[in-house]
C-alpha positions as CSV (number, residue, x, y, z in Angstrom):
1,M,28.1,15.9,81.1
2,K,25.6,13.6,79.1
3,D,26.3,13.4,75.3
4,K,23.6,15.0,73.2
5,L,21.1,12.7,71.7
6,Q,22.4,12.3,67.8
7,C,19.1,12.4,65.6
8,G,19.3,11.5,61.9
9,F,19.3,8.3,59.4
10,S,21.8,5.8,59.8
11,L,23.7,4.6,56.9
12,L,21.6,1.3,56.7
13,E,18.5,3.1,56.5
14,M,19.5,5.5,53.8
15,M,20.8,2.6,51.7
16,V,17.5,0.9,52.2
17,T,15.5,4.1,51.3
18,L,17.8,4.5,47.8
19,I,17.1,1.0,47.1
20,I,13.5,1.3,47.5
21,I,13.6,4.3,45.5
22,T,15.8,2.9,42.5
23,I,13.3,-0.2,42.4
24,V,10.5,2.3,42.3
25,I,12.1,4.5,39.6
26,A,13.0,1.6,37.4
27,V,9.4,0.1,37.5
28,V,8.2,3.6,36.4
29,M,10.7,3.6,33.6
30,Q,9.9,0.3,32.5
31,A,6.3,0.9,32.4
32,V,6.6,4.3,30.4
33,V,9.5,2.9,27.7
34,T,6.6,-0.1,27.4
35,M,3.9,2.4,27.2
36,E,5.6,4.7,24.5
37,A,7.1,1.3,22.6
38,R,2.9,0.3,22.4
39,N,1.7,4.1,21.4
40,T,4.4,3.7,18.7
41,V,3.3,0.3,17.4
42,E,-0.3,1.2,17.4
43,S,0.3,4.8,15.9
44,G,2.1,2.7,12.9
45,K,-0.7,0.2,12.6
46,V,-3.0,3.3,12.1
47,D,-1.0,4.8,9.5
48,L,-0.6,1.2,8.0
49,T,-4.6,1.1,7.5
50,Q,-4.7,4.7,6.6
51,Q,-1.7,3.8,3.8
52,S,-3.3,0.7,2.8
53,R,-7.0,2.1,2.4
54,E,-5.7,5.0,0.5
55,F,-3.7,2.8,-1.8
56,M,-7.2,0.8,-2.4
57,D,-9.4,3.7,-3.2
58,Q,-7.0,5.1,-5.5
59,I,-6.5,1.8,-7.5
60,V,-10.1,1.1,-7.5
61,S,-10.9,4.7,-8.8
62,D,-8.2,4.3,-11.6
63,I,-9.6,0.7,-12.6
64,H,-13.1,2.3,-12.7
65,Q,-11.7,5.0,-15.1
66,S,-10.1,2.3,-17.2
67,G,-11.2,2.5,-20.9
68,F,-12.5,6.0,-20.9
69,P,-12.6,7.5,-23.3
70,S,-13.4,4.5,-25.2
71,I,-13.4,4.2,-29.0
72,R,-17.2,4.1,-29.0
73,T,-17.2,7.9,-27.6
74,A,-15.2,9.0,-31.1
75,D,-16.4,10.6,-33.8
76,P,-15.6,8.0,-36.7
77,T,-15.0,10.7,-39.5
78,T,-12.2,11.8,-37.4
79,L,-10.5,8.4,-37.0
80,G,-8.1,7.4,-40.1
81,L,-5.0,5.8,-38.2
82,G,-6.6,2.4,-38.5
83,P,-8.8,0.1,-36.8
84,G,-8.9,-0.3,-32.9
85,C,-8.1,2.0,-30.2
86,A,-4.2,1.7,-29.9
87,S,-2.7,4.3,-32.4
88,Y,-5.2,7.1,-30.8
89,S,-3.5,9.0,-27.9
90,T,-6.9,10.4,-26.9
91,I,-8.7,7.1,-26.8
92,A,-8.0,4.6,-23.8
93,C,-7.9,0.5,-24.5
94,G,-8.8,-0.3,-21.2
95,L,-7.1,-3.2,-19.4
96,I,-3.5,-4.2,-21.1
97,S,-2.5,-6.6,-19.0
98,V,-2.5,-8.1,-15.5
99,A,-0.6,-10.7,-13.5
100,P,-0.3,-11.3,-9.7
101,S,2.0,-8.5,-9.0
102,A,1.5,-6.1,-11.9
103,L,-1.4,-4.3,-13.5
104,Q,-1.3,-2.3,-16.9
105,F,-4.4,-0.2,-18.3
106,E,-5.3,2.7,-19.8
107,G,-7.7,5.7,-19.1
108,D,-8.3,9.2,-18.1
109,V,-7.7,8.7,-14.4
110,D,-7.1,12.6,-13.5
111,G,-8.7,14.5,-16.0
112,S,-5.6,15.3,-18.0
113,G,-5.8,12.9,-20.8
114,V,-5.5,9.6,-21.5
115,S,-2.7,7.9,-19.6
116,E,-0.9,4.6,-19.4
117,V,-1.2,3.6,-15.8
118,Y,1.5,0.7,-14.3
119,I,1.0,-0.6,-11.0
120,Q,3.7,-3.0,-10.0
121,E,5.2,-5.0,-6.9
122,V,8.9,-4.4,-6.5
123,P,10.4,-7.2,-6.3
124,A,8.5,-9.0,-8.6
125,G,7.2,-12.1,-7.1
126,G,9.1,-11.5,-4.0
127,P,10.7,-12.3,-1.8
128,C,8.9,-10.0,0.3
129,P,8.6,-7.3,2.3
130,C,7.9,-5.6,-1.0
131,T,6.6,-2.5,-2.3
132,I,3.9,-1.4,-4.6
133,Q,4.7,1.2,-7.0
134,R,2.5,3.3,-9.1
135,G,3.3,5.2,-12.2
136,T,1.7,6.9,-15.0
137,L,2.5,7.9,-18.8
138,P,0.9,9.7,-21.3
139,K,-0.4,7.9,-23.9
140,S,1.2,9.8,-26.4
141,Q,4.4,9.1,-25.2
142,Y,3.5,5.5,-24.9
143,I,2.6,5.5,-28.6
144,A,6.0,7.0,-29.6
145,N,7.8,4.7,-27.5
146,P,6.1,1.5,-25.8
147,A,9.4,0.8,-24.2
148,A,9.2,4.1,-22.0
149,Q,8.8,3.7,-18.3
150,P,6.9,6.4,-16.2
151,P,8.4,7.6,-12.8
152,Y,7.0,5.7,-10.2
153,Y,6.0,6.6,-6.9
154,T,5.7,4.4,-3.6
155,E,2.2,3.5,-2.6
156,V,2.5,0.7,0.1
157,T,5.5,-0.5,1.8
158,N,6.3,-3.8,4.0
159,V,3.8,-6.0,1.8
160,M,3.8,-9.5,2.4
161,N,1.6,-11.2,-0.3
162,T,3.0,-11.5,-4.0
163,A,-0.6,-12.2,-5.3
164,I,-1.9,-8.7,-5.2
165,F,-4.2,-9.0,-8.5
166,T,-6.3,-11.6,-9.4
167,A,-8.7,-11.5,-12.4
168,Y,-12.3,-12.7,-12.7
169,D,-14.5,-13.3,-15.9
170,S,-18.4,-12.3,-15.7
171,S,-19.3,-15.9,-14.6
172,G,-16.7,-15.1,-11.5
173,T,-13.9,-17.4,-12.7
174,A,-10.7,-16.8,-11.5
175,N,-7.8,-16.1,-14.2
176,P,-9.9,-16.9,-17.2
177,V,-8.1,-18.2,-20.0
178,S,-10.4,-16.5,-22.5
179,G,-9.2,-12.8,-21.6
180,N,-12.5,-11.7,-21.3
181,I,-12.0,-9.9,-18.1
182,A,-14.6,-8.2,-16.2
183,A,-13.3,-7.6,-12.6
184,I,-9.9,-7.0,-10.8
185,Q,-9.6,-8.3,-7.1
186,I,-6.9,-6.4,-5.3
187,T,-5.8,-8.1,-2.0
188,L,-2.9,-6.7,0.4
189,Y,-1.4,-8.5,3.3
190,V,0.7,-5.7,5.1
191,R,3.0,-5.9,7.9
192,A,4.3,-3.3,10.4
193,L,7.8,-1.9,10.8
194,Q,8.0,-2.9,14.6
195,P,6.9,-5.7,16.7
196,D,4.3,-5.3,19.4
197,P,6.5,-5.1,22.5
198,K,3.9,-7.4,24.6
199,T,3.7,-10.1,22.3
200,N,7.0,-9.6,20.0
201,Q,4.4,-10.3,17.4
202,Y,4.5,-7.8,14.1
203,P,0.7,-6.2,13.5
204,T,-0.5,-7.0,10.2
205,V,-3.4,-5.2,8.1
206,T,-5.2,-7.4,5.3
207,M,-7.6,-5.5,2.8
208,V,-9.5,-7.0,-0.2
209,S,-11.5,-5.0,-2.5
210,G,-12.5,-5.0,-6.2
211,A,-13.1,-3.1,-9.1
212,K,-15.3,-3.5,-12.4
213,I,-13.7,-3.0,-15.9
214,T,-15.8,-1.3,-18.2
215,N,-14.0,-1.9,-21.4
């Protein structure tokens, strides 16, 4: 009596099939991982751009409000503390100081009264990556205690440049010695937290904006 024919896969055929399936799964998984990594990088770059743009818009808006309300809007009969604006909590002196990594000015930036506004890079002058912080203090508190520090809030992280602010006079001269500052240029060079998996380079965002000084 003849043996019945055996149907099915041989061990060798099964091993070859498993190897092919494993290779296909590995390729697919690698593509998925790469795609997720690139999506994360692109999403991070979008967030980075939005964060930088919001900072720029906020600071430009604040600077436009520096020096408001000025002493020119006050009733002279109500003034009695002395000349100038420094003694009055309801009058803004405008720009107080400007340095490459820090800015201080006075103005009613949110409709709640005159505030002392501080914008600074930490650590000052690097090494970077650095963080830009913004803080406000009611001018009445500043007059009572000029050494008082406001609560700071982070505006932008992973900033790579240390020269954030550049002052210009009315003729366009940078960093005027006379102190006759007419405008402030804000420059941001921000780097993403994660490198691009394809190029291994960190995506960056560079923004430049300017604001006129009214005081």
